C-alpha positions in Angstrom: 65.3 -13.0 -23.9 62.6 -11.0 -25.4 60.4 -14.0 -25.2 60.7 -14.5 -21.9 59.7 -10.7 -21.1 56.7 -11.3 -23.1 55.9 -14.5 -21.3 56.4 -12.9 -17.8 54.2 -9.9 -18.5 51.5 -12.3 -20.2 51.7 -14.4 -17.0 51.6 -11.6 -14.5 48.8 -9.8 -16.2 46.6 -12.8 -16.1 47.7 -13.4 -12.3 46.5 -10.2 -11.4 43.4 -10.2 -13.8 42.4 -13.5 -12.1 43.3 -12.4 -8.8 40.5 -9.2 -9.1 38.1 -11.3 -10.1 39.0 -13.4 -7.1 38.8 -11.1 -4.1 35.6 -9.0 -5.7 37.5 -6.0 -6.5 38.6 -4.0 -10.0 35.7 -3.5 -12.1 33.0 -5.4 -11.0 29.4 -3.8 -9.7 28.9 -2.8 -5.9 26.8 -5.5 -4.4 22.9 -4.1 -3.6 21.8 -4.2 -0.4 19.1 -7.2 0.1 15.5 -6.0 1.3 14.8 -7.2 4.7 11.2 -6.3 4.6 8.6 -5.2 2.5 7.7 -1.5 1.9 4.3 -1.5 2.4 2.2 1.9 1.7 -1.4 3.2 1.2 -2.3 4.4 -2.3 -5.2 6.1 -3.2 -8.3 6.3 -1.3 -11.7 6.6 -3.4 -15.1 6.4 -2.9 -18.0 5.0 -4.7 -22.0 5.4 -4.0 -24.0 2.3 -5.0 -27.8 1.7 -5.2 -28.9 -1.6 -4.4 -32.8 -1.8 -5.2 -34.7 -3.6 -2.4 -38.6 -3.3 -1.1 -39.6 -0.7 0.4 -36.7 1.4 -0.2 -33.6 1.3 -2.0 -30.7 0.8 -0.1 -27.4 3.4 -0.8 -23.9 1.9 0.1 -20.9 3.9 0.4 -17.5 1.8 -0.8 -14.2 3.2 0.4 -12.0 1.7 -1.8 -8.2 1.7 0.0 -4.9 0.9 -2.5 -2.5 -1.1 -0.3 1.2 -1.1 -2.2 4.0 -3.1 -1.9 6.8 -0.9 -3.2 9.7 -3.1 -2.3 11.7 -4.7 -5.3 12.3 -8.2 -3.9 10.7 -8.8 -0.7 6.9 -10.3 -0.7 4.6 -9.5 2.1 3.4 -12.5 3.9 -0.1 -13.4 4.3 -2.4 -11.9 7.1 0.8 -9.3 7.5 -0.9 -6.2 6.4 -3.7 -4.7 8.7 -5.9 -1.8 7.8 -8.1 0.3 10.2 -10.9 2.5 9.0 -12.1 4.8 11.6 -14.7 7.7 10.9 -13.6 10.8 12.5 -16.3 13.8 11.2 -19.6 13.3 10.2 -21.1 16.8 8.6 -25.0 17.2 8.3 -27.0 19.6 6.3 -28.0 22.6 8.5 -31.4 21.7 10.4 -31.1 18.0 9.9 -32.5 15.9 12.8 -32.8 12.6 13.5 -30.7 9.4 14.1 -27.0 10.3 13.5 -24.6 8.4 11.2 -21.6 6.4 13.3 -20.6 3.3 10.9 -17.9 2.5 13.7 -14.5 1.6 13.6 -13.4 -1.0 10.5 -10.6 -3.7 10.7 -9.5 -6.2 8.0 -6.2 -8.0 7.2 -5.2 -8.7 3.6 -5.0 -12.8 3.7 -2.8 -13.1 0.7 0.8 -12.5 0.0 1.5 -9.5 -1.5 4.3 -9.7 -4.3 7.2 -7.2 -4.9 5.9 -4.1 -7.0 2.4 -4.9 -6.5 -0.5 -3.5 -4.9 -4.1 -4.9 -3.8 -7.4 -3.0 -3.2 -9.3 -3.2 -0.3 -13.0 -2.4 -0.2 -14.9 -1.1 3.2 -18.9 -0.9 3.0 -21.2 1.0 4.7 -24.8 1.3 4.6 -26.0 5.0 4.5 -29.1 6.3 6.6 -32.1 7.9 4.8 -30.5 11.5 5.4 -27.5 11.2 3.9 -24.4 13.3 5.8 -22.8 16.3 3.6 -19.5 15.0 4.2 -17.7 12.1 6.0 -14.1 12.1 6.9 -12.3 9.0 7.4 -9.1 7.9 8.9 -7.3 4.7 7.4 -4.2 3.2 9.5 -1.8 0.7 7.8 -0.5 -1.9 10.8 -1.7 0.2 13.7 -0.5 2.0 15.9 2.5 2.9 14.7 1.8 2.5 10.6 1.2 5.4 8.1 -2.0 7.1 8.3 -4.2 8.8 5.4 -7.2 11.2 5.7 -9.8 10.9 3.2 -13.1 12.9 3.0 -16.4 11.8 1.2 -18.6 14.5 0.2 -22.3 14.0 -1.1 -23.5 15.2 -4.5 -25.4 18.3 -4.1 -27.8 17.4 -6.8 
């Protein structure tokens, strides 16, 4: 009789354990939610001046480096699905400066390669600066306009 009770307990325990495994309850981990679309964000915006030697006078280029990040853990952003728009919103000149005002206009680009999860790309916009360099230029960067994230950054010329 004691053997029957022992076998019944072992069989019953095994049956309950297998049933818990089959239904997904018990000690299993919770299922993570699957990402439906990538989480694309704007990162850091940096500026760099490059001087190109040419005749009769050297050219100065203002490069705007915009970092685009995919913060998703699993979702890859498809090629040509990320659009960046760079708009100069304000240009300040030193007092007493006259002549042609600098207006580079709106710049747009699309990232033509896929952006894998947990990675980023740097997109570079370039502008040729005029002879009379402005004191500062304020730019607005927008990701996937019109509803996407916006950031504002200001470039200031060296006072030296």
